[in-house]
TORSE-696610 format. One record per residue (C-alpha): residue in one letter; x, y, z negated. Coordinates in steps of 0.5 Angstrom, whole numbers, plus 2048, in hexadecimal, padded with zeros to 3 digits. Example, Ala and Ser with C-alpha at 12.3 -4.5 7.8 and 13.67 -1.06 7.14 Angstrom:
<nodes>
A8197F77F0/S81B7FE7F2/
</nodes>
This chain:
<nodes>
M7C88A17BE/M7CE8A37C3/Q7CE8A17CA/S7D48A17CE/Y7D48A37D5/W7DA8A47DB/F7DA8AC7D9/G7D98AC7D2/D7D68AA7CC/V7CE8AC7CA/E7CC8AC7C3/D7C58AF7C0/G7C48B27C7/K7CB8B67C7/C7D08B47CD/H7D78B47CB/P7DB8B47D1/C7E18B17D3/S7E78B47D6/G7EC8B37DB/D7ED8B17E2/A7EA8AB7E6/A7EF8A67E4/Q7EE8A77DD/L7E68A77DD/A7E78A07E1/K7EC89D7DB/R7E68A07D6/L7E089C7DB/L7E58967DB/S7E68967D4/L7DE8977D2/H7DB8907CF/I7D38927D0/N7CD88E7CD/M7C888E7D3/D7C388C7CE/Q7C48937CA/F7C68977D0/I7C289D7D2/P7C28A07D9/V7C58A87D9/D7C38AD7DD/W7C88B17E1/R7C68B77DE/V7C88B57D7/A7D08B57DA/L7CE8BC7DD/D7CC8BF7D7/S7D28BD7D3/G7D68C17D8/F7D98BA7DB/C7D78BC7E2/H7D48C27E6/N7CF8BF7EA/R7CC8B97ED/A7D18B97F2/D7D78BA7EE/Y7D48B47E9/L7D48B07EF/S7DA8B17F2/K7DD8AF7EB/M7DA8A97EB/R7DC8A77F1/D7E38A87F0/V7E38A47EA/C7DF89E7ED/V7E489E7F2/L7EA89D7ED/V7E68987E9/A7E58947EF/K7EC8947F1/S7EE8927EB/R7E988C7EB/I7EC88A7F1/R7F388B7EF/E7F18867E9/K7ED8827EE/Y7F48817F2/R7F88807EC/Q7F58797EA/K7F98737EB/D7F48707F0/T7F38757F5/E7F98747F9/L7F886C7F8/L7F186D7FB/Q7F4870801/M7F986B802/V7F3866802/R7EF869807/T7F586A80C/L7F686280B/D7EF86180D/E7F0866813/L7F6862815/D7F285C815/T7EC85E819/V7F186181F/I7F685B81F/N7F0856820/L7EC85B825/L7F385B829/T7F4854829/E7ED85282B/R7EE857831/V7F5854833/M7F384D833/E7ED84F837/W7F185383C/Y7F684D83C/Q7F184883E/I7EF84C844/R7F784A846/Q7F7843843/P7F0841844/S7F183A840/F7F583E83A/S7EE83E835/R7ED836836/K7F5835835/Y7F683A82F/R7F083A82B/R7F3837825/T7F983B825/P7F9840820/A7F8847822/H7FF84A821/S802844825/L7FE84682B/V80084D82A/R80884B82A/M807846830/I80284B834/A808851833/Q80D84C835/R80A84B83C/S80785183D/G80A858840/G80785E841/G80186183D/L7FF85A83B/G806859838/R806860834/V80085F831/T80285882E/G80885B82C/D805861828/I80085B825/E806858823/R80985E820/L80386081D/S802859819/E80985A816/T807861814/R80185D810/T80585880D/V80A85E80A/L804861808/A80085B805/R80685A800/E8068617FF/V7FF8617FD/S80085B7F8/A80685E7F5/R8028657F4/A7FC8617F1/D80085D7EC/E8028647E9/V7FB8677E9/M7F78627E7/P7FC85C7E4/N7F78587E0/C7F38577E7/S7F88567EB/A7FB8507E6/L7F484C7E7/I7F384D7EE/G7F98507F2/G7FB8577F4/L7F78577FB/V7F18547F8/A7F18597F2/A7F285F7F7/R7EC85D7FB/L7E885C7F5/L7EA8637F3/L7E88657FA/H7E18627FA/A7E08657F3/G7E286C7F5/G7E886D7F0/L7EA86A7E9/E7E586E7E5/P7DF86B7E9/L7E28657E9/A7E38647E1/R7DB8667E0/L7D98607E5/P7D785A7E1/G7D98547E3/S7D38517E7/A7D48587EC/I7DC8567EC/Q7DA84F7EE/V7D68517F4/L7DB8577F6/G7DB8577FE/A7D58537FF/R7D1859800/A7CE855807/A7CC84F803/L7C98527FD/F7C5856801/S7C2850805/H7C184D7FE/L7BD8537FC/R7B9854803/A7B884D805/H7B98497FF/T7BF845801/P7C38427FC/P7C78477F8/P7CF8487FA/K7D38447F5/H7D98487F6/G7DC84E7FA/I7E38507FB/I7E584C7F5/F7E48477FA/Q7EB8487FD/H7EF8467F7/R7F183F7F7/R7ED83D7F0/V7E783E7F4/H7E883C7FB/N7EB8367F9/A7E68347F3/P7E282E7F4/R7DB8307F7/Q7D782E7F2/V7DB8327ED/R7DD8397F1/G7D783D7EE/R7D983B7E7/V7E183D7E9/S7DE8437EC/R7DA8467E6/V7DF8447E1/L7E58487E6/A7E084E7E7/A7DF84E7DF/K7E684E7DE/L7E88547E3/A7E38587E0/I7E78587D9/A7ED8597DD/A7EB85F7E1/R7E98627DA/L7F08607D8/D7F38637DE/L7EF86A7DD/Y7F086C7D6/R7F68687D4/G7FA8687DB/V7FF8627D9/A7FF85B7DA/V7FC8577D4/P7FF8507D4/A7FB84D7CE/F7F584F7D3/I7F884C7D9/E7FA8467D6/Q7F38447D3/A7EF8467D9/Q7F48427DE/V7F283C7D9/R7EB83D7D9/I7EA83E7E0/D7EE8387E2/T7E98347DC/A7E38377E0/G7E68337E7/R7E782D7E4/E7E082C7E0/A7DC8287E4/
</nodes>
């Protein structure tokens, strides 16, 4: 039986080496489809005896060049995947949220030193309104920092729109069910569209609820009923007694939607309509 290796083909103990430079050998290696159940490791001396290399150092040098080219090819292929940029956009959006929240908390504590009654007087005012008020009433470093927070918030708003629009392109079926932003966050927690498509509905249901899930496993607390999908209106607006059922049905439909997004890449209106009806029905069930 003939065995194929990166440097040539071996049959009946005789090696037929491949000619060509490292790029051609790398292309050959990428095209090989080897059944590991029948694969037989080969000694480098087989390549030496066939005339493929002059010595062990030459063999290792050629193998290194081929491996580097294969690695570069795989990296380029990974970066060409349609969800790669979306993952970076969502990560940047999350980092912006973290920075804005931390700076907002800091300027409020800073402003409280100047106005001790500030925390009690404005404790129910939205954070962005407080930042705007502080920016109008403060000068110097505090005024500049609050101005930067407002500009970061504007950038965050624009980026959120871009993330939602990009998610509509990358995962149209998932976005149709739960919206672009929530779909993009699911994608981030799963690690990509292909890993998301491989997850069962039960795993998608609790994506983003890692702390609650591990608490359940360690301390036997009640298991989480939902993770990121709680951000979708169908879940957080559902009555508490049916919220778990809505989460379960929504997650099951998202598992199918992710596979459609991966293998078809276009919206499937018939599926989306059927899924929307089923999710709505789950929310009305007593």
